[in-house]
Backbone as CSV, one residue per row, in Angstrom:
resi,resn,N_x,N_y,N_z,CA_x,CA_y,CA_z,C_x,C_y,C_z
1,MET,30.608,-21.264,28.889,30.046,-21.990,27.735,29.911,-21.037,26.556
2,LYS,30.390,-21.455,25.424,30.330,-20.629,24.221,29.020,-20.875,23.485
3,ILE,28.307,-19.805,23.205,27.047,-19.910,22.461,27.275,-19.363,21.069
4,GLU,26.924,-20.123,20.062,27.138,-19.709,18.686,26.322,-18.465,18.360
5,LYS,26.879,-17.614,17.520,26.203,-16.379,17.111,24.846,-16.679,16.498
6,GLY,24.771,-17.753,15.732,23.520,-18.115,15.083,22.387,-18.359,16.060
7,LEU,22.734,-18.870,17.261,21.712,-19.110,18.264,21.146,-17.802,18.796
8,TYR,22.038,-16.802,18.987,21.567,-15.491,19.406,20.613,-14.917,18.367
9,ILE,20.970,-15.038,17.107,20.141,-14.510,16.027,18.790,-15.206,16.001
10,LYS,18.818,-16.533,16.120,17.569,-17.288,16.072,16.682,-16.949,17.262
11,PHE,17.291,-16.807,18.460,16.510,-16.451,19.634,15.923,-15.057,19.479
12,GLY,16.708,-14.153,18.904,16.218,-12.793,18.691,15.032,-12.768,17.757
13,ILE,15.102,-13.541,16.689,13.987,-13.617,15.748,12.759,-14.218,16.425
14,TYR,12.980,-15.275,17.207,11.868,-15.902,17.918,11.198,-14.905,18.863
15,ALA,12.020,-14.122,19.601,11.480,-13.136,20.538,10.640,-12.096,19.815
16,ILE,11.108,-11.662,18.643,10.365,-10.673,17.856,9.032,-11.249,17.404
17,ILE,9.040,-12.509,16.971,7.804,-13.139,16.512,6.808,-13.250,17.655
18,VAL,7.286,-13.662,18.834,6.390,-13.793,19.988,5.820,-12.437,20.371
19,MET,6.671,-11.394,20.404,6.168,-10.050,20.702,5.131,-9.630,19.672
20,GLY,5.394,-10.001,18.428,4.454,-9.667,17.365,3.117,-10.350,17.563
21,LEU,3.155,-11.605,17.989,1.914,-12.336,18.200,1.111,-11.732,19.340
22,PHE,1.811,-11.257,20.375,1.112,-10.665,21.502,0.581,-9.277,21.192
23,SER,1.144,-8.628,20.177,0.690,-7.283,19.839,-0.290,-7.281,18.670
24,CYS,-0.629,-8.467,18.157,-1.551,-8.539,17.020,-2.935,-8.062,17.425
25,LYS,-3.646,-7.528,16.449,-4.904,-6.850,16.727,-6.096,-7.805,16.697
26,ASP,-5.958,-8.965,17.347,-7.097,-9.873,17.351,-7.706,-9.996,18.737
27,GLY,-7.154,-9.236,19.679,-7.733,-9.221,21.011,-7.424,-10.458,21.829
28,LYS,-6.598,-11.349,21.318,-6.287,-12.581,22.021,-4.785,-12.624,22.288
29,ASN,-4.430,-12.377,23.548,-3.021,-12.312,23.902,-2.665,-13.351,24.952
30,THR,-3.355,-14.482,24.944,-3.150,-15.486,25.971,-2.598,-16.755,25.363
31,LEU,-1.292,-16.827,25.305,-0.639,-18.045,24.866,-0.103,-18.770,26.098
32,GLU,-0.484,-20.038,26.267,-0.001,-20.824,27.387,1.447,-21.251,27.143
33,LYS,2.097,-21.703,28.237,3.503,-22.076,28.129,3.708,-23.172,27.094
34,ASP,2.832,-24.165,27.075,3.004,-25.246,26.108,2.827,-24.742,24.678
35,GLN,1.954,-23.727,24.507,1.784,-23.131,23.186,3.032,-22.364,22.781
36,LEU,3.624,-21.654,23.750,4.863,-20.927,23.473,5.996,-21.879,23.125
37,ASP,6.070,-22.991,23.856,7.112,-23.989,23.582,6.932,-24.575,22.188
38,SER,5.687,-24.865,21.836,5.408,-25.400,20.509,5.743,-24.387,19.426
39,LEU,5.403,-23.116,19.696,5.706,-22.053,18.746,7.207,-21.908,18.555
40,GLN,7.947,-21.962,19.668,9.394,-21.839,19.588,9.989,-22.965,18.752
41,ASN,9.506,-24.184,18.972,10.011,-25.323,18.192,9.711,-25.148,16.708
42,SER,8.510,-24.663,16.400,8.132,-24.458,15.004,9.024,-23.419,14.340
43,VAL,9.266,-22.316,15.067,10.103,-21.244,14.525,11.524,-21.744,14.309
44,GLU,12.072,-22.431,15.311,13.446,-22.919,15.215,13.608,-23.887,14.045
45,ASN,12.609,-24.730,13.836,12.701,-25.709,12.751,12.514,-25.074,11.379
46,ALA,11.702,-24.016,11.328,11.391,-23.403,10.033,12.480,-22.445,9.558
47,LEU,13.046,-21.661,10.475,14.071,-20.696,10.080,15.276,-21.410,9.484
48,GLY,15.680,-20.963,8.335,16.821,-21.582,7.665,16.452,-22.740,6.763
49,SER,15.201,-23.217,6.865,14.745,-24.276,5.965,14.206,-23.640,4.688
50,ASN,13.943,-24.448,3.698,13.428,-23.933,2.431,11.903,-23.974,2.406
51,LEU,11.311,-22.853,2.057,9.870,-22.816,1.846,9.556,-23.690,0.637
52,GLN,8.565,-24.562,0.786,8.211,-25.488,-0.282,7.075,-24.904,-1.128
53,ILE,7.396,-24.609,-2.378,6.420,-23.995,-3.280,5.865,-25.061,-4.228
54,PRO,4.574,-25.351,-4.182,4.002,-26.386,-5.056,4.101,-26.010,-6.538
55,ASP,4.424,-26.970,-7.352,4.438,-26.733,-8.801,3.033,-26.479,-9.336
56,SER,2.029,-26.861,-8.550,0.640,-26.756,-9.010,0.047,-25.353,-8.840
57,LEU,0.785,-24.416,-8.251,0.257,-23.061,-8.097,-0.088,-22.472,-9.462
58,LYS,-1.248,-21.822,-9.527,-1.690,-21.196,-10.771,-1.599,-19.681,-10.651
59,VAL,-1.049,-19.041,-11.662,-0.966,-17.577,-11.674,-2.336,-17.019,-12.051
60,TYR,-2.808,-16.064,-11.252,-4.079,-15.389,-11.532,-3.785,-13.893,-11.609
61,ALA,-3.944,-13.321,-12.795,-3.593,-11.913,-13.030,-4.804,-11.151,-13.566
62,PRO,-5.698,-10.720,-12.682,-6.932,-10.063,-13.135,-6.789,-8.583,-13.449
63,PHE,-5.639,-7.990,-13.125,-5.473,-6.553,-13.308,-4.636,-6.259,-14.556
64,LEU,-4.589,-5.020,-14.959,-3.968,-4.665,-16.238,-2.458,-4.493,-16.166
65,GLU,-1.966,-3.945,-15.061,-0.547,-3.637,-14.975,0.056,-4.202,-13.698
66,TYR,1.306,-4.701,-13.846,2.027,-5.266,-12.709,3.464,-4.776,-12.713
67,VAL,4.023,-4.704,-11.514,5.422,-4.304,-11.388,6.337,-5.374,-11.959
68,SER,5.919,-6.631,-11.807,6.758,-7.749,-12.232,5.884,-8.947,-12.539
69,ASP,6.381,-9.832,-13.414,5.641,-11.061,-13.676,6.163,-12.181,-12.781
70,SER,5.535,-13.347,-12.872,5.871,-14.440,-11.959,7.304,-14.938,-12.135
71,VAL,7.833,-14.898,-13.340,9.197,-15.373,-13.585,10.208,-14.441,-12.916
72,LYS,10.051,-13.139,-13.132,10.966,-12.172,-12.512,10.835,-12.206,-10.993
73,MET,9.620,-12.372,-10.509,9.405,-12.439,-9.071,10.191,-13.580,-8.445
74,SER,10.186,-14.725,-9.108,10.847,-15.914,-8.556,12.357,-15.768,-8.497
75,LYS,12.911,-14.833,-9.258,14.358,-14.647,-9.307,14.847,-13.525,-8.388
76,SER,13.968,-12.916,-7.638,14.332,-11.788,-6.779,15.240,-12.233,-5.635
77,HIS,16.075,-11.319,-5.165,17.035,-11.659,-4.106,16.355,-11.881,-2.761
78,CYS,15.206,-11.268,-2.564,14.368,-11.509,-1.388,12.925,-11.595,-1.850
79,LYS,12.124,-12.381,-1.134,10.722,-12.544,-1.504,9.866,-12.650,-0.249
80,ILE,8.669,-12.101,-0.331,7.717,-12.212,0.761,6.558,-13.079,0.291
81,TYR,6.224,-14.079,1.087,5.093,-14.949,0.783,4.057,-14.811,1.896
82,THR,2.798,-14.661,1.518,1.740,-14.638,2.515,0.548,-15.453,2.011
83,TYR,-0.114,-16.127,2.920,-1.191,-17.054,2.582,-2.527,-16.415,2.951
84,VAL,-3.504,-16.474,2.047,-4.777,-15.785,2.237,-5.940,-16.750,1.961
85,ASN,-6.930,-16.710,2.820,-8.146,-17.494,2.630,-9.067,-16.763,1.656
86,ALA,-9.161,-17.256,0.444,-9.943,-16.584,-0.600,-11.441,-16.800,-0.459
87,SER,-11.862,-17.622,0.491,-13.284,-17.830,0.728,-13.799,-16.965,1.867
88,CYS,-12.918,-16.142,2.413,-13.241,-15.306,3.570,-13.253,-13.843,3.145
89,PRO,-14.440,-13.205,3.078,-14.507,-11.797,2.650,-13.634,-10.873,3.485
90,THR,-13.598,-11.094,4.795,-12.789,-10.245,5.672,-11.308,-10.394,5.357
91,CYS,-10.889,-11.620,5.071,-9.476,-11.878,4.743,-9.102,-11.185,3.433
92,ILE,-9.988,-11.263,2.457,-9.715,-10.637,1.166,-9.652,-9.113,1.300
93,GLU,-10.506,-8.569,2.168,-10.497,-7.117,2.381,-9.140,-6.633,2.897
94,LYS,-8.418,-7.514,3.575,-7.135,-7.130,4.165,-6.029,-6.985,3.125
95,ILE,-6.289,-7.389,1.878,-5.296,-7.208,0.816,-4.899,-5.742,0.714
96,LYS,-5.888,-4.863,0.883,-5.639,-3.416,0.801,-4.622,-2.962,1.838
97,MET,-4.580,-3.653,2.968,-3.664,-3.273,4.040,-2.200,-3.439,3.642
98,TRP,-1.954,-4.205,2.597,-0.584,-4.456,2.164,-0.002,-3.315,1.332
99,ASP,-0.820,-2.369,0.902,-0.364,-1.371,-0.067,0.906,-0.643,0.346
100,ASP,0.922,-0.099,1.552,2.095,0.671,1.994,3.328,-0.217,2.085
101,PHE,3.146,-1.422,2.626,4.289,-2.325,2.766,4.807,-2.744,1.395
102,VAL,3.901,-3.012,0.478,4.295,-3.404,-0.875,5.082,-2.289,-1.550
103,ASP,4.654,-1.056,-1.379,5.372,0.073,-1.982,6.817,0.127,-1.492
104,LYS,7.016,-0.104,-0.200,8.378,-0.089,0.345,9.178,-1.294,-0.154
105,ALA,8.527,-2.426,-0.294,9.209,-3.618,-0.799,9.648,-3.409,-2.247
106,ILE,8.795,-2.781,-3.037,9.111,-2.531,-4.437,10.354,-1.658,-4.580
107,GLN,10.527,-0.722,-3.669,11.705,0.143,-3.706,13.000,-0.656,-3.609
108,ASN,12.916,-1.842,-3.024,14.079,-2.715,-2.894,13.983,-3.930,-3.815
109,ASN,13.102,-3.842,-4.816,12.920,-4.929,-5.792,12.540,-6.253,-5.129
110,VAL,11.696,-6.157,-4.115,11.236,-7.348,-3.401,9.755,-7.575,-3.704
111,PRO,9.393,-8.699,-4.304,7.993,-8.970,-4.629,7.228,-9.567,-3.457
112,VAL,5.921,-9.430,-3.500,5.044,-10.048,-2.515,4.197,-11.098,-3.229
113,PHE,4.375,-12.341,-2.841,3.593,-13.457,-3.384,2.374,-13.661,-2.495
114,MET,1.192,-13.369,-3.006,-0.035,-13.681,-2.281,-0.551,-15.016,-2.797
115,ILE,-0.514,-15.995,-1.911,-0.956,-17.343,-2.271,-2.320,-17.587,-1.623
116,PHE,-3.303,-17.901,-2.445,-4.680,-18.038,-1.972,-5.112,-19.501,-1.943
117,HIS,-5.836,-19.849,-0.892,-6.542,-21.134,-0.877,-8.031,-20.842,-0.810
118,SER,-8.844,-21.800,-1.194,-10.272,-21.512,-1.333,-11.121,-22.759,-1.155
119,ASP,-12.326,-22.534,-0.603,-13.331,-23.598,-0.502,-14.428,-23.424,-1.545
120,ASP,-14.319,-22.371,-2.366,-15.376,-22.089,-3.341,-14.824,-21.961,-4.766
121,ASN,-13.710,-22.662,-5.009,-13.076,-22.628,-6.334,-12.663,-21.208,-6.729
122,PHE,-12.348,-20.416,-5.723,-11.850,-19.048,-5.912,-12.890,-18.115,-6.552
123,GLU,-14.157,-18.490,-6.463,-15.199,-17.680,-7.087,-15.307,-16.299,-6.451
124,LEU,-15.233,-16.219,-5.127,-15.343,-14.932,-4.448,-14.173,-14.026,-4.834
125,LEU,-12.969,-14.558,-4.814,-11.781,-13.775,-5.177,-11.894,-13.262,-6.610
126,LYS,-12.312,-14.125,-7.509,-12.416,-13.736,-8.917,-13.508,-12.688,-9.115
127,HIS,-14.623,-12.863,-8.415,-15.712,-11.875,-8.535,-15.256,-10.507,-8.043
128,LEU,-14.627,-10.460,-6.865,-14.201,-9.186,-6.290,-13.100,-8.532,-7.121
129,SER,-12.217,-9.351,-7.688,-11.117,-8.817,-8.496,-11.615,-8.289,-9.828
130,GLU,-12.456,-9.062,-10.496,-12.870,-8.724,-11.849,-13.999,-7.691,-11.888
131,SER,-14.632,-7.452,-10.746,-15.675,-6.421,-10.673,-15.115,-5.092,-10.181
132,GLY,-13.819,-5.075,-9.844,-13.193,-3.845,-9.385,-13.340,-3.587,-7.900
133,LEU,-13.946,-4.534,-7.174,-14.121,-4.358,-5.734,-12.802,-4.551,-4.980
134,ILE,-11.856,-5.267,-5.598,-10.482,-5.306,-5.104,-9.671,-4.387,-6.000
135,GLU,-9.029,-3.406,-5.397,-8.226,-2.492,-6.188,-6.987,-3.204,-6.729
136,ASP,-6.472,-2.679,-7.834,-5.330,-3.304,-8.489,-4.194,-3.571,-7.515
137,PHE,-3.727,-4.827,-7.495,-2.561,-5.199,-6.699,-1.361,-5.207,-7.640
138,LYS,-0.199,-4.892,-7.131,0.956,-4.648,-8.001,1.708,-5.900,-8.421
139,PHE,1.258,-7.050,-7.909,1.835,-8.326,-8.320,0.692,-9.296,-8.628
140,PRO,0.914,-10.242,-9.514,-0.132,-11.240,-9.766,-0.403,-12.073,-8.522
141,PHE,-1.572,-12.676,-8.462,-1.936,-13.578,-7.377,-1.566,-15.013,-7.764
142,PHE,-1.505,-15.882,-6.757,-1.180,-17.286,-6.992,-2.217,-18.150,-6.281
143,LEU,-2.805,-19.079,-7.004,-3.888,-19.906,-6.486,-3.376,-21.301,-6.139
144,ASP,-3.582,-21.677,-4.885,-3.203,-23.010,-4.414,-4.366,-23.947,-4.706
145,THR,-4.492,-24.314,-5.962,-5.669,-25.052,-6.430,-5.795,-26.438,-5.805
146,GLU,-4.690,-27.016,-5.383,-4.731,-28.364,-4.801,-4.698,-28.338,-3.280
147,GLY,-4.602,-27.139,-2.703,-4.630,-27.014,-1.250,-3.486,-27.704,-0.540
148,ILE,-2.288,-27.627,-1.104,-1.161,-28.363,-0.511,-0.047,-27.452,0.006
149,TYR,-0.213,-26.142,-0.134,0.859,-25.226,0.274,1.172,-25.364,1.763
150,THR,0.153,-25.305,2.626,0.421,-25.422,4.058,0.755,-26.860,4.456
151,LYS,0.302,-27.819,3.665,0.705,-29.205,3.936,2.205,-29.368,3.689
152,ASN,2.703,-28.674,2.676,4.137,-28.711,2.391,4.940,-27.891,3.396
153,ASN,4.264,-26.942,4.060,4.922,-26.061,5.036,4.112,-26.100,6.332
154,PRO,4.160,-27.220,7.050,3.253,-27.456,8.180,3.395,-26.487,9.344
155,PHE,4.528,-25.797,9.472,4.679,-24.838,10.575,3.631,-23.736,10.495
156,MET,3.115,-23.471,9.298,2.117,-22.413,9.125,0.802,-22.743,9.813
157,LYS,0.562,-24.015,10.065,-0.686,-24.421,10.706,-0.679,-24.146,12.205
158,ASP,0.504,-23.850,12.762,0.606,-23.630,14.197,0.009,-22.298,14.628
159,ASN,0.050,-21.318,13.739,-0.475,-19.994,14.074,-0.693,-19.229,12.784
160,VAL,-1.822,-18.555,12.677,-2.144,-17.839,11.445,-1.111,-16.776,11.118
161,HIS,-0.458,-16.232,12.134,0.534,-15.182,11.899,1.854,-15.737,11.376
162,MET,1.945,-17.049,11.290,3.141,-17.675,10.725,2.943,-18.018,9.254
163,GLU,1.841,-17.546,8.688,1.564,-17.804,7.279,2.228,-16.784,6.353
164,THR,3.031,-15.894,6.930,3.773,-14.908,6.144,5.253,-15.062,6.456
165,VAL,6.073,-15.152,5.407,7.511,-15.342,5.604,8.303,-14.490,4.620
166,LEU,9.531,-14.201,5.007,10.508,-13.555,4.128,11.548,-14.596,3.780
167,THR,11.860,-14.724,2.492,12.865,-15.700,2.059,13.940,-15.018,1.221
168,ASP,15.022,-15.760,1.001,16.027,-15.285,0.055,15.671,-15.787,-1.340
169,GLN,16.584,-15.633,-2.284,16.294,-16.007,-3.667,15.997,-17.495,-3.821
170,SER,16.653,-18.318,-3.020,16.468,-19.774,-3.112,15.329,-20.266,-2.222
171,ASN,14.558,-19.321,-1.665,13.407,-19.614,-0.799,13.786,-20.139,0.583
172,LYS,15.015,-19.869,1.020,15.369,-20.164,2.399,14.662,-19.158,3.302
173,ILE,14.018,-19.646,4.342,13.227,-18.784,5.219,14.135,-17.971,6.136
174,LEU,14.004,-16.645,6.031,14.815,-15.722,6.824,14.063,-15.192,8.039
175,LEU,12.785,-14.882,7.860,11.947,-14.347,8.929,10.536,-14.901,8.794
176,ILE,9.851,-14.974,9.921,8.477,-15.469,9.953,7.614,-14.458,10.700
177,GLY,6.418,-14.216,10.216,5.491,-13.330,10.910,4.891,-12.312,9.955
178,ASN,3.706,-11.859,10.286,3.007,-10.909,9.431,3.377,-9.481,9.822
179,PRO,4.057,-8.744,8.941,4.499,-7.382,9.276,3.366,-6.376,9.387
180,LEU,2.167,-6.743,8.951,1.045,-5.814,9.023,0.556,-5.601,10.448
181,TYR,0.792,-6.584,11.311,0.209,-6.550,12.644,1.219,-6.287,13.752
182,SER,2.475,-6.117,13.386,3.488,-5.893,14.405,4.589,-4.995,13.853
183,SER,4.841,-3.877,14.522,5.917,-2.992,14.075,7.277,-3.659,14.268
184,ASP,7.398,-4.526,15.279,8.665,-5.235,15.483,8.981,-6.144,14.299
185,ILE,7.976,-6.877,13.853,8.183,-7.768,12.712,8.412,-6.963,11.445
186,ALA,7.636,-5.899,11.259,7.807,-5.046,10.077,9.212,-4.471,10.026
187,ASN,9.706,-3.980,11.153,11.052,-3.416,11.191,12.112,-4.472,10.902
188,SER,11.879,-5.698,11.350,12.815,-6.786,11.061,12.834,-7.102,9.564
189,TYR,11.666,-7.079,8.952,11.590,-7.290,7.505,12.362,-6.193,6.769
190,TYR,12.075,-4.933,7.121,12.749,-3.813,6.456,14.267,-3.920,6.614
191,SER,14.701,-4.220,7.824,16.134,-4.293,8.109,16.803,-5.390,7.293
192,GLU,16.187,-6.563,7.262,16.773,-7.692,6.535,16.779,-7.418,5.030
193,ILE,15.709,-6.861,4.521,15.629,-6.544,3.087,16.679,-5.511,2.704
194,GLN,16.793,-4.458,3.494,17.766,-3.407,3.186,19.193,-3.921,3.270
195,LYS,19.453,-4.763,4.250,20.792,-5.347,4.389,21.153,-6.167,3.162
196,ARG,20.227,-6.986,2.706,20.511,-7.849,1.566,20.513,-7.066,0.251
197,THR,19.741,-6.007,0.180,19.763,-5.160,-1.008,21.099,-4.446,-1.125
198,LYS,21.604,-3.933,-0.017,22.903,-3.272,-0.014,24.014,-4.247,-0.393
199,LEU,23.944,-5.452,0.144,24.948,-6.468,-0.165,24.926,-6.818,-1.647
200,LEU,23.719,-6.900,-2.187,23.581,-7.191,-3.624,24.207,-6.082,-4.456
201,THR,24.012,-4.832,-4.045,24.578,-3.690,-4.761,26.096,-3.697,-4.714
202,VAL,26.646,-4.010,-3.543,28.099,-4.069,-3.375,28.695,-5.166,-4.238
203,ASN,28.072,-6.326,-4.245,28.592,-7.459,-5.024,28.501,-7.230,-6.529
204,ALA,27.563,-6.354,-6.918,27.386,-6.081,-8.347,28.452,-5.134,-8.898
205,LYS,29.171,-4.455,-7.995,30.178,-3.489,-8.450,31.468,-4.183,-8.870
């Protein structure tokens, strides 16, 4: 029986995501078979589909300097999107954890879109940002004011670690998973970004 190359690739990505979920630092490594089956279906359906970006997202730029603005970010050959609960102090504190990864992404002209949802009208995020308690982030933030981002991308509701994705320029989903919590996922992100950056350079010649 002939198996298409794409199936091998998709299975490989799924395996990396599952390994990443089991290695995440939340102390919970018990996924039942039905949960794994559901996760696999979600991954298979999401990979290759287009991430749905609401027109209602609001740009929030509380810092003085940025590597890129929202228009240039949207035109990048690869993009990273991650979803953050702006009403959760612990979640907001984790923004700092992105610094090293963001620096490497910038080297390949890849922006990081931090999309925030909130139960407090983003008051906590704005207070921490404008008081200097959140250090300058190198890209503007994006506020999901209508709370529809995950509704438009329902696979993200299956697992919190699926709220981070890598896309191409047209927002086709290439990889799923949070690179901060898994070296396997991080390495997959780096590999895919570098591959596409090299291809872009070759095509530009």
